[in-house]
C-alpha angles and dihedrals in degrees: 000000000000121000124199111228121220123206093248091060094042090052093049093050094047102043113066089195091062113110091230096042096109094046093044092049091049093052092046090052092048092056093043091052087053089055093248122154132220127230117215131184124203094243090061089057092050090049091046092054091046093052099041094052094049113101091198090061101036131051091211106023121199121238116246097256093053092045093051091048091052092047091050091047090055094042091051098041116124091237093053119098108201113219131180135199111259132181093281092050091049091050092049088048091057094044093050093047090054097038095052095032093235122182134222093278089064100051099099095044092048094048088050091049090048092048092049092046092050089051091052093245108148102179128072130187111207140138089222104070094171093060089066105029093075090070094056095209105092138079103227123212134176104044 
């Protein structure tokens, strides 16, 4: 099975100071042992770097070099499936924003959901369940 990875989960797995680090690592290890793969989109990596280098969001932020190295390591891991938004994902993004009347704070999560949906990925790992429940098409893990 392939699970889409949300930024919240990626941050928790990579920062040992995160309150959900242990639980997130345990879930990641469980799926890895089952032979599952993890779908990543480039915008999640950008958001990850943005979050983990921000001293207002992290008690112990990473420097930019370390954050980029970690993002590249995850992106190039053998268990990572690299996916990209295409025309179908973009159309779904616009449709969901309108259909569910989502605001500007939901843009990135909706684009992620639309990209995963267009790639036929039905499972998402996130610490923000409500960001994906609205779409009604994903099995949600991690929250």
